[in-house]
N, C-alpha and C positions, 0 to 999 in steps of 0.2 A: 504494500500500500504506500503510495507516494506521500511526501511530506505535506503538501497543501491539504490533502484529504484528512490526514491525521490531525492537522491543526483545526480543521473544521469540526471534526468529531469531538475534539477536546472542549470546544466551546460549549457543547451541550451536556458535558459531564460535570456534575456538581463538584466543587473543590473538595479535596480529601478523599474522593472515591477513585478507585482504579478500575480501568476497563481494558481488557486485553484487546489490542488492535489486530493481533494474529490469533490463530486458532491452535497452534502447536508451538511449544517451546521445548527445546532439548537441552539438558544440563548433565554434567558429570562431576563427580568428586570422589575422594578416596585415595587409593594408592595405585601407582603405576610406575614402571621402571624409568619412564621419561622424567620423573621428578625424584629428587633425593629424599623428599619427605611427602607429606600429603599434597595432593594435586592442588594447584592454584585453581580455584573454582572456575569451571567452564560453563558459560551460558546462563548465568544467574540473572536472567532478565526480569523475573517476577519474584515477589516475596515468598511465594509458596515453596520455592526451592530452599530458601533459608530455613523454613519450618521443617521441611522433610529432612534436611541434613542434620538439624539440631536433634530431632526426635530419633531418627533411625540410626544415624552414624555417630554423633557425638555422645548422646545419652544412651542409646541402645547398644551399639557395638562397643563404643568406648567404655561404657559403664560395665559391661560384662567382662571386658578385657582387664580393666583396672581392678575389678573386684576379685578376679581370678576364678570366677564361677565356671567358665568354660574349661579352664585348665584342670579344674577339679573333677571333671567328668572321667569316669573310669574307662578302661580300655574297651573299645568296641561300642561304647555308648555315644560318643559324639558323632555328629555328621562331619566327616573329615574335611570338607571344604564348603565355602560359600558357593552356591550354584542355584540361585533362586530367580523366579519371576515374581513381580509384585504388582498388585492393583490396589490403589488407595483412593477411596472416596472421602474427601475431607473438606468441610466448609463449602460444599457445592462445587469443589474442584475434583477433577479426575486425574490421577497421576498413575502412570504405568512405568515399569522399569525392569532392570536386570541387575542382579548383584552377583559378583563372582570373585573367587579368590585371586589375589594379585600380590605384588610386592613393589616396594619402592626401589630407587636407584641404588640403595645400600643393601638390598637383599632382605629387608624386613617384611614378614609375611602375615602379621597378625590381622591387619585391616584389609578389607576387600576394596574393589572398585565398584562404584555405583553409577548406573546410567538411568536417568529419569526423563520422562516426557510428560509435560502438562498439556492436557487436551481440553479445549474450550468449545462448548456447543457442538460436541460430537457424541453420538450415542455410544454407550459402553459396548454394545455388541460389535459395532463397526470397528471400534478401537482395538478390541481383543483380536479380531480377525485380520486387521491390517497393520497395526502399530507393533504389536508384540513380535511377529515374525521378522520385521525389519530390525528391531532391537537385537535380535539374536545375531543377525549378520554384523551389526555394528560391534557387538561384543567380540566376535571372532576377529574382526579387523584390529580392534584395539589390543586384544591379547596377543596378536601376532607381531606387534611392533614394540620397539623400545624408545621410540621417538615421540617427544611431547608434541612436536609440530604435526606429526601424522595423526595423533589423537585429536588435536584441535580441528584439523581439517576434516577428519572422518565425522566428527560430531556436527560440524558446520554443514557438511554435505547431507547428513541425515536429516537435519532440520529443513534444509531446502527441499529435499525429496518429499518429506511429509507435508510440508506446506503446499507443494504442488499437488499432492494427492488429495488434500482436503479441499482444494478449490473446486473439485468435481463433486463435492458433497454439500448439500444444503444445510444451513444452520438448523440444529435441532437440540432438544434437551438431552442430557446424559441418559436419563431414563424416561422416555416419552410417557410411559404409563407403567406403574408397578403391576405386574401380573397378578391376577386374582386367583390363579390356580397353582401358585408356587408350592404350597404344602402338598397338594395332590401329586405334583411331579416328584417332590422329594420322597414321598412315601413309596414311589415306584422303584426307587433304588434299592437293590437287595441289601446293601450295607446299612440301610436305615432300619433293618429289623424285620422285614417281611410283614406278614399280616397283622402282627401285634405292635408294630412300630417301635419295638424296644429301643433300637439305636436312636431314633429321633426323640423319643421320650427322654432318654438320658441327656441328650443335647439340650432340650428345653429345660430340663431340671437343672442342669449345670448353669444355664443362662440365668435362671431365676435365683439360684443359690449364690452365684458369684457376682452377677452384674446388677441385679435389681432388688433381690431379697424382698420381693413383693408379688404382685399379681402378674400374670402373663400379659395382660393388656397394659402396654406402656405408651399408648398413643397420646396420653396427656403430658408426656415428657418427664417421667421420673428421672432422678439423677442416676447416672450410670457409673459404675466402677470399671476401670479397664479390665477386660476379661478375655482370656485366650480360649479359643475352641480349636481342637485338632480334629478335623473331620476327614473321613475316607472319601476318596474321589473315584468315580467310575472311570473306566477306560476312555480314551479320547472319543469325542471332543471334550477336553477339560474345560473349554470355554463355557460349555453349557452349565457345568457345575458352578463355575464362578458367577454366572448370571443368576442362577437360581438362589444362591446363598446371599448375594448382595441384595437382590430383590426382596427376599424374605426378611433380612435384617432391617432394611430401610423401611419396609412396610410395618414391621413389628415395633420399631422404636420411632424414628422420625427421619426426615430427609436431612436433618442437621447432624445426624450421628456419624461419627468417624468410623469407617470400616476399612481395615487394612487386611488384605489377603496376601499371604506369602506362600508360594508354592515351591518347595524344594524339587528341582527337576530330577526326573528318574525315580521319584518316590511315589507312593500311592496314598499320599495324604496332602492336606492343605491346612495351613494355620491361619485362623481368622482372629483378628484382635478387634473387639468392639470397644469404642471409646479411644481416647488418646493413649497410645502405647507408652509404657515405661520400659526400663531395662529388664524388669521382671518378666514381662510378657515376651520381649524380644530375645530372651534366653532361648526361645524355641528355634532360633536360626541355626544353632549347632547341636540341639538336643534330639536324639533319635527316639524311636518308639519305646526303647528300653528306659528312657527317662521321662518322657511325656507320652502317655498312652493316648490312643484315640478316645476322644470324649464319649463317643458312642459305645465304647467297650467298658467304661467304668461302671462297676456293679453298684450303683447308688441304691440305697434303701428308700425307694419312693413310696409315699403313702398312697392308699387308695383314693383319698380326696384329690391329691395332685394328679394322679393318673387320669381320673374322671375329667378333671378340669382341662388337662392337657389334650386329651382325646377330643373333647368338645372344641377346643381351640383349633386343633388340626382340621376337624371336620367343617368348621365354620369359616376357615380362612380361604 
């Protein structure tokens, strides 16, 4: 968008409010051999990347490294490397990205490299099908070079490519409409417990126990505690599982709820953090099933009253 048009649009935006003039922003931070220490932040054109880096990288990864919690994992219990895709709905923003194990120019390997894309007025389904595969290619290119200049150029080119791609797509909300049959579709997954919905009941119980400590209906905006769910995922397409879970959680709580989905690649589960994550929830990045079991497999002692109420919630959703 050329400068005169940008100036014209800004005239109609109230002071103090930000409005992205582009629909895609690409940023990177973390560790890479092209830098002797942490990467000089690349592409931080919007404030959302500052928040993502603070929560995910500084407080989350850094907090677990500094506390020694990941070092304390016993043999065969840690996930040996960072290798994740992420989807984060936060304050009306959609961020997707990749996290992978890396090193700096001095050979230190504790911190990963993180690639993030902020998507504006693009539907989640389109983003999952078009942006995530491109990010995989960008990761491969960045991991194959030791040049900082190559990394910057790769990210710049990725942003250009994505912006050209989005020009062919009309403006639309991230979630045009929250599906009304989400729960019905989730109950069809065999890992949700079959006819008695045992796995899904355990997940609902975990949410009530850890996040809200109240009724299943949180549409009026009850305060949430940051809560981790580890849910099994069906075979590809994994994007369908992501769409169902984020639809369910945003419908259950509110469209203002932060939902972070972290998918360790080549694993059969997905970690979902409801509310703003802390290092305690982000411990999941390196914790295997031997440390954090599937929420759907935890043998909670659910009362008959809860089961009746939860089944009614499933049937009425």
